[in-house]
Residue frames as qw, qx, qy, qz and C-alpha x, y, z in Angstrom:
[[0.411, 0.521, -0.360, 0.655, 80.72, 59.36, 87.05],
 [0.429, -0.600, 0.251, -0.628, 79.05, 60.22, 90.33],
 [0.959, -0.242, -0.054, -0.140, 78.90, 56.52, 91.27],
 [0.788, 0.273, -0.306, 0.459, 82.66, 56.15, 90.76],
 [0.072, 0.566, -0.343, 0.747, 83.45, 59.17, 92.92],
 [0.706, -0.477, 0.121, -0.508, 81.07, 57.90, 95.59],
 [0.979, -0.054, -0.179, 0.087, 82.73, 54.49, 95.50],
 [0.594, 0.383, -0.346, 0.617, 86.24, 55.97, 95.75],
 [0.182, -0.576, 0.273, -0.749, 85.18, 58.29, 98.58],
 [0.529, -0.199, -0.817, 0.114, 83.47, 55.42, 100.48],
 [0.431, -0.803, -0.357, -0.206, 81.42, 57.78, 102.62],
 [0.189, -0.909, 0.284, -0.239, 84.54, 59.53, 103.91],
 [0.811, -0.428, 0.392, 0.080, 86.49, 56.34, 104.70],
 [0.810, 0.559, -0.001, 0.179, 88.29, 56.33, 101.35],
 [0.099, 0.862, -0.420, 0.266, 91.18, 58.30, 102.83],
 [0.531, -0.500, 0.655, -0.198, 91.90, 55.34, 105.13],
 [0.898, 0.159, 0.396, -0.106, 90.88, 52.43, 102.92],
 [0.728, 0.677, -0.079, 0.068, 92.81, 53.22, 99.72],
 [0.097, 0.769, -0.602, 0.194, 96.23, 53.86, 101.31],
 [0.624, -0.321, 0.677, -0.222, 95.85, 50.69, 103.39],
 [0.883, 0.364, 0.283, -0.094, 94.81, 48.74, 100.29],
 [0.532, 0.790, -0.289, 0.095, 97.72, 50.18, 98.28],
 [0.185, -0.682, 0.674, -0.214, 100.24, 49.41, 101.02],
 [0.797, -0.092, 0.568, -0.185, 98.96, 45.84, 101.28],
 [0.833, 0.547, 0.087, 0.007, 99.31, 45.29, 97.53],
 [0.273, 0.832, -0.455, 0.163, 102.80, 46.81, 97.58],
 [0.438, -0.524, 0.699, -0.212, 103.93, 44.56, 100.44],
 [0.876, 0.142, 0.444, -0.123, 102.51, 41.47, 98.72],
 [0.695, 0.706, -0.120, 0.063, 104.34, 42.35, 95.50],
 [0.021, 0.774, -0.600, 0.203, 107.62, 42.89, 97.35],
 [0.650, -0.308, 0.664, -0.205, 107.21, 39.55, 99.13],
 [0.887, 0.377, 0.256, -0.070, 106.45, 37.74, 95.86],
 [0.517, 0.785, -0.314, 0.135, 109.48, 39.25, 94.13],
 [0.224, -0.670, 0.665, -0.240, 111.73, 38.48, 97.12],
 [0.812, -0.081, 0.549, -0.183, 110.47, 34.90, 97.19],
 [0.825, 0.563, 0.046, 0.007, 111.10, 34.48, 93.47],
 [0.286, 0.805, -0.480, 0.200, 114.64, 35.85, 93.78],
 [0.478, -0.499, 0.680, -0.246, 115.36, 33.58, 96.76],
 [0.901, 0.175, 0.375, -0.131, 114.05, 30.57, 94.83],
 [0.671, 0.713, -0.181, 0.090, 116.26, 31.43, 91.88],
 [0.021, -0.749, 0.612, -0.253, 119.28, 31.74, 94.19],
 [0.686, -0.285, 0.624, -0.242, 118.52, 28.43, 95.91],
 [0.903, 0.387, 0.172, -0.063, 118.13, 26.63, 92.58],
 [0.464, 0.779, -0.386, 0.167, 121.49, 27.98, 91.44],
 [0.268, -0.615, 0.684, -0.286, 123.21, 26.87, 94.66],
 [0.838, -0.033, 0.498, -0.218, 121.59, 23.42, 94.46],
 [0.813, 0.579, -0.061, 0.000, 122.72, 23.02, 90.86],
 [0.216, 0.765, -0.564, 0.224, 126.31, 23.88, 91.83],
 [0.525, -0.415, 0.681, -0.296, 126.25, 21.37, 94.69],
 [0.900, 0.196, 0.355, -0.161, 124.81, 18.61, 92.49],
 [0.651, 0.707, -0.270, 0.068, 127.41, 19.28, 89.79],
 [0.068, -0.687, 0.674, -0.263, 130.18, 19.01, 92.39],
 [0.719, -0.180, 0.619, -0.261, 128.77, 15.68, 93.62],
 [0.878, 0.454, 0.113, -0.103, 128.49, 14.34, 90.05],
 [0.411, 0.763, -0.481, 0.131, 132.10, 15.24, 89.34],
 [0.299, -0.530, 0.745, -0.272, 133.33, 13.45, 92.44],
 [0.848, 0.076, 0.466, -0.238, 131.27, 10.34, 91.58],
 [0.775, 0.621, -0.119, -0.014, 132.72, 10.28, 88.07],
 [0.151, 0.737, -0.624, 0.213, 136.25, 10.66, 89.45],
 [0.579, -0.332, 0.686, -0.288, 135.66, 7.81, 91.90],
 [0.897, 0.301, 0.277, -0.168, 134.32, 5.54, 89.15],
 [0.623, 0.716, -0.305, 0.078, 137.24, 6.30, 86.84],
 [0.103, -0.664, 0.693, -0.261, 139.75, 5.63, 89.64],
 [0.709, -0.161, 0.635, -0.263, 138.20, 2.28, 90.54],
 [0.868, 0.460, 0.147, -0.112, 138.01, 1.14, 86.91],
 [0.432, 0.796, -0.417, 0.079, 141.63, 2.03, 86.12]]
């Protein structure tokens, strides 16, 4: 138990190290979540654009065949 407390205290530097470490982890998590949400949004927009292009190609083919 004493070793754990000594490790967490880090010879008095624990008050600086642990908040900095926690803030870094928090920022990395926020960036990962934001990146995932942006990716999901971009995939959705790309799917809508590709569906619109496919519809216009089908309409063009049906008009030229008729």
